[in-house]
Structures are given as structure tokens and as C-alpha cells.
N, C-alpha and C positions, 0 to 999 in steps of 0.2 A: 503495498498500498503505499502510494506516495501521497507528501505532505510538502508542500511549497510554499512559502509565505510571497510572492508576486509583488514589490512594490512599485507599479505604475501609479504616479501621482499626478493626477490630469490637470491640475496647475498649472504645471512647469511644462508640460511636450509643448513641443514646438506646434505652433497654430499651422507653419508651411505645410506641413506635414499629411496637412487636412483633403479632405475630397473636392473637388469641383462640387460646386451648388448645379442641382438641375434643375428645381423650380424652388419658389414659397407657393402654395395651395392658400388664397385669403379668400374669407366668408367668413369669418368668427368675430364675435363682438367683443368674445371673454376669455379667458384661458383654455389652450386648449386640455385636456384632463384625460384622455384615452385614447388609442386606437387598436384599429383590428384590418389586417387583411383578405379578402374573399379567399376562398380556399382556391379559385384560379390563377388567382394573382393580379388581377385588374384590374378590383375597384378595392378604394381602403374606407371606412367609415369611420369619421374623427365625432370626440362628444365634446361635448364644452359648458363651461360655467357659465355660458350667455342661454341654456334652459333645451338647447338645440343639438343633433347631430348631422353633421352632412354626409351627401353620399358622393364620392371621386373617382372620375375613371383617371386613372393611373396614366395611362398610355399619352393622352390628349393634356391632361392636369387641367383638368374641369370638373367644375358641380355638378353633379348629375341630380340629385336630390336636395335639400332640406326634410327631416325629419322634425316635427314639433307634435308635440303633447305633454313632454315633463312640466312640471310645474317648481321647478328649480332646477338650480344646475345639476348637468350630467355627469355623472363621473366613473361610469366602466360601461365598456361595450366588447361583444362578443360576436363573428358571425357562426352564424348554425352550419354545419357540415352541408345543405345542399346549397350553399350560397344566395340563394332567394329570401331570407331573413334575418335578423339582427334581432341582438336582446338587448335589452339598455337599464342600466340602474341610474338613479341619483339621490338628488339630496333630498327627493319630497318623499325618500323613503317606500318608494316604487320602483317595478320593474315594466317593462314596456316590450312586448314583442313588434315589430316593421316587417309587413311583409315590400319587399323592395320591385317585383317584378310589376312594378305600376305603370306601362309606359304612358309616358306623357305627362305624369304628375309631377310637379316641380316641389311639389309638397306633401311629405305624406304624415300621416295619420296613425298611432299603435292601433294594431286588429286585437292585443290583449293587453293588458293592463293587471299588474300580480302586486296585488296586495296582503299585509300580514306583517312586516316588519314596523317596528315603532320606533323606528331611525332610521341616521344619515345609511346609504344603502355606499360601501366602500367595495366594495370587491363583488368578483362575478368571475365564474369559466362555465363551460358548456361540455356534457361531458364527451367520449370520440363520438359517439353513435345521435348525437344529438337530441336523444328523447328528454336528458334533463338537464336544467340549469341548477347553479349552487351559485346562492347570494351570501354574501355577509356585509353584516349591519353594525349597529355601533348601539343596538340594544344588546350586544351580546351573544346575538345566535347567527348559524349559517343556516339556510332553508333550502330545501331541494324541490323543486316545481318543475310537472311535467311541460314539456315546448308547446305542445299541442293544442291543451285547454287551461294552460294558465294554473291549475290546481297543485296546492301544496302537499310533497307526500311524504313528507317528511322534516328532521331539525335538529339541529345538535343546536345544546341547549346549556346553562351554567357554565358558560366558557369564562374564565379568568378576569379575559379581558376584549375588546373589540378587537378582528379580525381584519389586517389590510389585504390580503391577498389569499389567492384559491388555486390550487390546479386539481383536476383530476390525472389518476394513474392511468394508465393506456386501455388497460380493460376494465376503466371505469365504475370497476366498483370499490376504490379506494380514493380518498380526499384526500391532498397537503393543504393545511393553514398556516398562513402567518402573520404573527399576532404584534397588538399593538405594544404587548411586554416582553419584546422578542421571541418569543415563543415560534418552536417549528416540528410541527405534530402533524404524523401519518392518522388516518383516522378510516376505520372499516364501517362505508357508511349503512348496511345492512345492520348491521350491531348498534350504532351509531357511541362508539370504544375508542379510544385511542390505540393504536398498536405500538407506535412508539414516536420517541421524543429526541429532535435532532436540537444539543447543544452545541453554542459556542456562541450565538450573537449576544453581543452586550445591551444593545435597544431594540425599538421595534423594528419588524421585519415588514418591510414595503412593497415588495412583487418575491414572486417563487417562478423558475418553470421547471418544465422537465425534459429532458431527451427522447428522443420518438420511443425508444427501448423501453423507457421508466427506469432504466435501473443509474442514471443519474440527475438528483434533485439540485438546483442552483435556487440561491437566495441572495436578494440585497436586503441592505440596512439604513440605516441613521447613523451607524456606525463607520459608514462609507467605505465597506467591505461588501462583494461578493463570493460568500462561501460553495463550495462545491464539496455535496455528501453521498456517499455510496448509500441507495433507500434501502436496501435489502437488510444490509446492518446497519444503521444509521447512525456509520465511521466519515469523520470528515476529510476530504479526500487533499484539498486544495483549499485556497485562500487567495483572491486579488485582492488586495486593498488598496481597489479605486479611488479613491480622495479620501481625503479629511474629516470631508463634508457629508450629508448626507445625501445617499443611492434612494431616487425616489423610482425610478425605472428598469426593465431590465427585459430583454428579449432574448430570447434564439433563433438563428436561421433555420427553416426548415430539415437542410441536411447536417444540421448538428454541427457545423464546422465551426463558426465567429457567434462572440455573445456582445451583445451592448448592453451598454448599461449608463443612464444619463440622470445628471444630479444635480442638486440646488443649486453650484454655480454656473448651470446653464449649458455645459459642455456634456457631450457624449461621446462616450469611449468603446470601440472596438477591440474583442483582445479571439486569437482564434482559441476556439475551446480544447484542443490536443494540447497543443503545448502551453500554453495560457500567453503567449507573446501578443504585446500591444500592436495592432495594427495600427489603425491612428486614433485623431481626437479630434472631435470639430468641436467648435464654436457656433452651436447649436441653435442659442436663444439670448435674450436680453434680461431673463430671467430664470427662473427653476424649469427642470426641464420633468413633463409628468408621463408621459408615453414618447415611446421608441416600438416600432416593429421594424420587420424583416420583409420587401419585396420578394415578387417572385422570382426573383435572380436572383436573390442571396446574397447578396453586396450589395444592392441600392437599401439604404435605409430609412425610415421615418422619423422624426421625432416633430413633437407638439411638447407647446410651454405657454409658458405666462406671457408669452408678447399678443399670443393668440393666434401664431402662423404652423401651418404646415409643412416641416421644409422638406426637401426629398431629396438624400444626398446620392450623387451618381458616384458610380465605383472608381475606381482609380484619382485621377486628378495634378494634385500640387499646387504650390504656387499659393499664394493668398487666402488666406482666408473669409470669405465673402460678407461685406460692409452688412450689418446687422439692422434691419427696420426699427427706425427709432419711434419712441413711445409718442401716440400722436400728441401735438403742440394744441394748445387754446389759445394761445397768443393771438390771433388775428381777433378775438373775440370779445376784448380784451385786457390784453398786454399783462404784465406779470405781474398784480398786482394779487392781494393773500384771497380774494373772488376765485380769479381762476387759478393758485394753485389748489385751491382744496377742489375744487370740481377736477383735478385730476386721477383723485380718486375713484369719482364717478364716472370717466370717461373708459372704461373698459366695458360700461353696460348702456351707456346712455349718449348718443349723437345733439348735437346744437342745430345742425342744420336741418333745411325740409332737403336735400339733395343727400346727404350724408343717409339716409332713413334710420331702420331701427336694428339694434343691437341686441343684446340680452335686456332691455328695459329697449319701452319705444322711444324715438326722439322726442327732443323736448322743444323743439323750434312749435313758436307761435304756443308756450305752456300757458304763461297770465291768461285766463278768461277763458280757459279750457277745460269742458267737463273732465274729468278724470274716468280713463277706459273706452274713449273717440279715437284714440289713433288709427287712422285705415292700417288693416293687414297686420296690426300688431297681434298674437292670443292671449290677449287678456285674461284674469282669473274671473268669476262669476261673481265675485265680490265686486271688481271695480268694473265689471261692464253692467252693473244695477249701479252702484253707485250716484249718487244725487251731486257729489262732492264736484267743488270745485275751487281749479288752482288758482291762489292768490297768495298777495305775501304772508297774509294771516297764514293760512292753508297749510303751505311751505313750510312755514319756522314750526306749526304744529307739530309735521310729519317728521320733524329730525327733532325736535324738542322729546316729542313724548316716542319717536321711536316707531315703524311699520308695523311691526308685532299690535303694538296698543293702540294706534291712530286707525287703522285699514287693518281689522284684522281677519284673517283668511284671503289679502293678498298674494304677491310672486312678490314683493321685493323683499331684497335681502334686511335681514337684521341690523341697524344703523342706526346712531344717535349722535348729534351734536349737542352736549351740552353749554358749551360757550355760546351766549347769546349774537356775544362778537363775531365769531365764525358762522354763526345761522346768515345774521344781518349780511358782512361782507359776500359770501356764498348767493344768496340774496337778491343784493344787487349785479351780482357778475352775471347770473342766468335772468335777469331783466332787460340787459344790455344785449346778450347772448340769444337769445331764446326771439328776440322779437323778431313777428310777423312781417317780413317785408327785406329781411336783411337780405 
């Protein structure tokens, strides 16, 4: 049994070794939180904080359709083996099944909603035969679902801590869970009992993967490491000390040749699984990398992160790394005053002009004097659709003073408060200038 500590610290590896950038897939209005590639490798689905999923054609690098129906940020997504359906999990505590083969449809609604969790869905996996999905949530349960009917089939409960990562074994009879407490456990599903625990991580496990033969388990952690385990014995065989910062995302190429890991520092590293040689590092985002996946050729890597982009990294390359897209500026609508600075926290969800359209939230163009829930094309919650609330200086002030959960309970607005009266006043003054109809 070989055990090696591979010290490949991401932030000191030269960017010039990185591959050429093939394309930025632009469409989300918030952080990209999860990625999945179709079984035939031709399409991908990205999930986002903006409550939506986008189906992409990887060859033409274009958006095919947008999947709308969750009432909060989408946290996880997976293709079913038939390639015609995907399943997603959300901060709203539900899962959704989506049918993709609907010709001519630019917006797709879910065909099934799976309800049962009492907290944010944090992880998702699909059995090899596609009949069962497993989901983990902050309610400290893992639930099993029939993907055809949406019925819950079983549950692992009484867990010591929430689960962040899931993967089925190739026979579909067992499941590996990675926990927020650093636990890594193999479960026999039929008995709902643990088979063995893998001990080594000092902090939470964020992602797991299994080789095709089911013998090698990979796990990525807040401790900055990717650990490799022998599944039958539970022994740790190798460690990639990928970073001194948390690793958030992990992927294996379909031929088990390469490992990709993305971290909070915005970089993605690729290693060969056989000898754990560091192949390259990409400067992949201006913030944390939440998702990585391999495309069909097993060399091209997709990454998604805090800058709301899906990046497709072509094999080979060299030369300097790409120039990353800057955070959208709001200076044309009010300069660099305090109100403009405060709005930057909101710009992931809201635009200010009619032309820029909706993101995770509706455009704020023409906000003042507008009745809540009336922007065309935005999927409002029932609460706001039926509300008689009109946005004025007073109502916007109350929204941020009390928080959306209290002021408009049942809406999809993220929980946020602004206790400082001065901050609220400065933000409102900025919004009055920047959202004025006719600008």
C-alpha cells in the first residue's frame, strides 16, 4: 500500500502553465453552485444562486433553455442516465425533476417536486441505474427518492452533523456521505447502517467521488486536502495537499485519468490520478470555485464559481492565463458614493436598467412607485404576486430595517437586514437616481 503526500500548493504554481480558455458561458445572475455534464457529453446543466438552472450546448457554447421553478438558490444538480432528465436540489428544501426534451421551449418548468426535507438541500446523487436519487440537507438527514414518481423510499436520520457530499457505489447498494464534521462514511442503504468510516480529514468534507470500479474513493475538504482511500478496506492510500485554503469542488474524468479540484481561492488544479502529478492550475474565477466537471474528451474542464460564469477550459494551451471578468460596476448610476458601494452587495441579484433585465431577482428599473410582483417575465412567489405593496422610500426602508422574512413573509427574497439608518438612507438615495424610469 502506497501513501504519498503530494505538496502542490495552488497559489504558487505559475499561471503560465494553465490551458487556453475556450469560452465563457454567460447567463446566470448569481454564483454558479453546481455543474453536471450529460452522459453523451454534448450538454451541461449549471445551477445558480439566482434560483435557476441553464441547459447549455457545449459544442456551440450557447444556452438551450432555462429551468425555472425553485424558490431559492439551487445548490445541486445531476443528470439521470437517460440524458433526458435532470434532478436538482435547492435552498428551498425541495428537489425538482426536469424533462429536457421539450422542443422549442426556452423556459422549462419541473415535472416533479420532491418535498420532505426541513432544511437547505446540500448534496445530491443519482444511482447508476437512475431509479433512485439521494439527497442530503441541513436537517441532518439523507433521503432516498424514486426518480419516476418522486416518492420518498427511505432515509438515513440521526446523523451527528449535516452532510455536504454524496456518491453511490457502482452497484447502487451503498452510499458514501461526506459530513460537515469531517466524517466520511460508507452506508449499506437497505439496512440504513454504516459499514465503515474513513478517518483522516480534520475539517468538513465538501465533495466526494468514486472511480468506475468503485475501489478508490476521493474526498475533498476544508482542510485543503484531497484524500484517496481504498474503499474495501477503508485505508487511506494517498493525499494531495492541494491548498492551504478550503477545497470546495472535486471531479474525476470518466476514464479515471484525471482529478480536478477547485477552491475558495478561485483556482482549479488538475492532477493525474495514477501518479498524482500536478498537470496544471487555472485562475478560474474572481472568487470561490463551487463546481467543476470534465467534458466528454476528459481533458476539457468546466468550472463555475462566484463570478456567475461557467468557464470551459480547452486542453493544451500555455501562455498567460485569461483576463477574468470584472465585477459589474454601478458607477454609471451614481459614482462611487456610499449608496453605490452598498448596492454592490445587491448587484449579484438585481440590475438597474431596463435593458439588463432580470437576474436572481427582478430588475429594479422603475422601482419607486411600482407595485411589488409586477415586473414582466420574473417568476415571483405567490406572496408578492398577490401583494398590494408599492415600493416607496418608506417601504424600501422598512424592507431592509425589518428584513424580508418579517416584512414580506413567504417571498423568495434572501434574508438580509440593514440595521443602520444611515446605510438605508444612502442606499435609497442611490436607488432613486439609478432606477429612475427613462434613464
